[in-house]
N, C-alpha and C positions, 0 to 999 in steps of 0.2 A: 521792333524787338528783337531777339532770339529766343529761338526756342530752350528748352532746358539741355546744358549740358550732354552730351552721349543719345539725342533725342533729336539731335538738329539734322541729319540728311535731309537734304531738297530735293522730292520727287520731281518726277516731270509732266508726271500726270495735273499735281497741284499744282505748278509753276504755270503750265499750261489754262489752268481754273481763276487762280488766282493774280497771276504776273509778277507775283513777288519772286526777287533772283535773291542765291547767296550775299551777292557783292552789294544788296540795297542793306544789309544788316548786320554786314560786316564791323563788330569792334561798338555793337551796340548793348545796352545792358540785357541782359538775360532775361526772360518772364517771369522768374525765381526775383526777381532783384526789384523785377518792375509792378509786382503785383499787392504790394503794403499801400504803393497809390490807386492801382485799380480798385482793391477792396473798397477803400476809402471815399473813390470816388460814387463806385454803388451803394456804401453804405447800407438801412433797411429799406432802398427799393427791391421793389417786385420786379425781374426780370425777363424781358420776353425774347422771346427769340422765335425762326421760323426754324421746327426741326430741334425744340428749345434741349430735347433728352442729349441730340449728338453737342449739343454746346458746353451741357453740364457739365458732359460727360469729358468735353476735352478742359475744361478748367478743372476741372474732378483730378485728372491724370497727371495736368503739366505741375500743379503743385504737389504729387503723391513723387514723382519722380524726382521732385525739387529739393523733397524732405519739409513741407510745408503743411500747419495747420490750415486746414478751409473750414471758412463760415460758412452759418445754415442761410439757402436763400429760397425764399417763395421765386417760383417764376410760371408763367403761362408761356404756351406757345402756339402762333399762330397758325401749324400747318393745324395742329387738330381745331382753331375756334374754326378755320377756314372751312376744313369740313364740315363741320358742325351748320353754319351761318349762310356758307353759297351756295350754288350748283354748280361745279365746275368741275370738267373732265381733268382740269389737271389744276392739283392745289400745290402747283410750284411757286418759289417766291416771285417772279414775272405775270406770272397770270394773276396770280390772287393779288396782289397790287395793284394789276390793270383793274381791277371789277371792285376794288377801293378806291378809285380813284386818284391813286399814284404811280404811273406808269413809269419802270424800274429803264430809267435809260442805261447806267452801267452797270450791267450782274456782274456780282461778286466783288465790287470796290466795296470793301467794308463799309464806309461811311454810307455808300446808298443800301446797299443791304438793311442797313441801323434802321435808315428814315423810310424805305418801304416798309419793313417789319412794323415799325411803329404807328404809319401811315392806315394799314393793315388792323390794327386792336384800335383804333378811334374808331373807323367806319363801323366794323363790326360793333363797337362798345354804342353807336350813335345810330347803327339800324335797330337795335333793343333798347334802347329810351336809358343808357345806363348811362350816370356820369363821374363812375371809377369804375377801376377792375375789380372791386368787391359787388358792387352793384350786377355788374357784367356776369361774372360768376352765378350767381345767385340766382337772376333771372333767366337762366340755364341750365340751374339747375347742376349745377358742378361745382367741383372744388379747388382751388389752386393748387398746382402742385409747388411739392416743399423737399427738397435737398438737405438735409440735416450735416449737420454741422461732423466731420473728419478730423484724425490728427494721424496719419501716415505710420509713427511708433507705435500706436497706440488698437488702432482700428484695422482689420481687413483692407487688404488694398484690394480696388477696382477691378475688375476683368480686362480693361483693357490695360491699363497700368503690369498689369500681373504677364501677360502674352507681350508686351512691350519688353518686360524683361527678360522674359524669355529669349527673345529673339534676341536681345544684345547678347546674354550671354552666350548663346550660341553661333555669336559672329555675323547675325544679321541686322546690325545696330539700323542700316539703313531701312529696313521691310515694315510698312507700318501694321498695327496692328490688323488681325482680320484680314490683311490682303494674301489674295489667291496667289497660287504656286505660280504662276504664270501657263500651266496650260490652259490650253484653249479646245473648244470642242470643236473638230474637222467636220466640212458636212457632211450630212445626215440628220439623222433625227433624233434631237436629243434623250438620252434618257430622262422621264421622268421622275423614275423612283417613291416610293411610299408615299404617302400622305402624313406623316406624324400629328398626332393629336394636340392643339395648343395647351398651352404650359397653363392651368387656371391660376398657379401663384406669379405669375407675372405682374408689371407693376400696368396697372390701368390709363396710368399718365403716359404711356408709349402711345405714338400715331398707329403702331403696327394692330395694338391689342384692339380683340373682336373683331378684327377685319378678318375675312374672307379674299384670299391671295391666290392670285392663276398665272403662272410664270407664260414668255412666250419669245420665240427669238431666241438666237447664240445668247448662254450668257459666259462670265468670264472667268466666275463658279460655276462647281456644277449645278445642275438643275436640285437634285437633294440634299446639296448642302443648304441651296437655298430655303429652301423645306423648312428645314431643320434652324434655321436662325430665325425662319418668321414665327415657328411654332413658338419660339422658346419666350419668344416676346408677345406669347399672348394668339399670334395670327390664327386661321386655321387655314391652311394650305388646300391646294385642291389644283384638279387637271386639267381641268376645262370650263371656259367660263359658263355660269349658267344666273337662276334670278337669285342667288348666291352674293356671288359676288361681288364685291365693294373694290378692291384692287387688282387691276396689273400690273405685274414689273415687264417690260418690254428692251429686250437684250441688243443684240446688232446695233450697237452706238446708236441707238436713241436716245433723244434729244425732247425736252418738252415741245419745240418750237417745230418739230417733225408731225404732231399734230394738224397745225396748220398747211403744211409745205405737203400730206400724201404717204411719208415716205413709213407706211407704219405695214405691221405684218396685219394677217386672216384676223387673230385676235385681237386685234385693236380696234378693227374697222369695226370687227362684233361689238365690240367696247361702245365706239361711236354710235353706233345704231342704237343701243339701247339706251346710254345716257342722253339720244332725241327723245327716246320713247318713258322717260320719266325716271330711270333706275339710275342709282345715284353710282356710279363708279369712278374710280379716279384711276389713272394710268401715269406709273411710275418709271422714270429712266433705270436703270439699275445702278448706275453712280448717287442717284437718291435713295434707292433702298439699301447700299451701301452703305449709305453714310448713317442710316436710321438704324442699321444692325451692327455697327461697329465694323467696320471695312472700307474697302473700294478695290478698285479695277486697277490699282498702280501697276502692281508687278506683271500683269499681262499687258500693256498697253506701254511702255516704258521703251 
């Protein structure tokens, strides 16, 4: 399919990840034209996704800019479940899939990623003796997440859509929501900035809610901005790795596979040591973090 009209610039960073080029979808129906079929296929089923807040946000924003109402969905996040039920230094999809016994061969291929996500959910249910999602969440003392129905003609637009429309009005049609201005830190000690208090009113369904987050390495966005974004979602940003740390976000182009190659910062090495001693700390790449908070590094790397 093609993305919604006026929101279909193909970004170099995204193409490099998923491999889909503009010429491959030229002339195909747009998202809005195909969503009735997609929605009918989903029906009343529970949706599952790895970092589901991002996927549900994409569906909502795609419908909003297409001028279409969206149905209510119950959904589960396999990042949240992986963090709860596994003990991994990275809960990125390849690591969680490997733990679940469904190794991911072609990461970022949509069908392969979906199979891996399903495999993780099935494995976690089996480990908890659950025969359904309802049983699983009951056994974990959790509630299935819910996105209510909406109509962009009547209801307030999502933050992502407002930012996209603002960028479009300002002549930045191709710029992704939350993307940084292109500024990168030069060599030197990155500015830490203050550590804002977590937003107590943030959604507890978000994978960053309740986490204590530390940043290391050069980020494509200023570190103070990264702290603000995480705090808005209910995380507590801090400046150094301690016994309270639960998430470390690593810049410098780090990807989860680097945990096995040894290309990591001193803070990341400290996290690995603490993890081996039993402290549950998760390592995120900056790309994974920005996906969670609604942006990415495209403008800085294109």
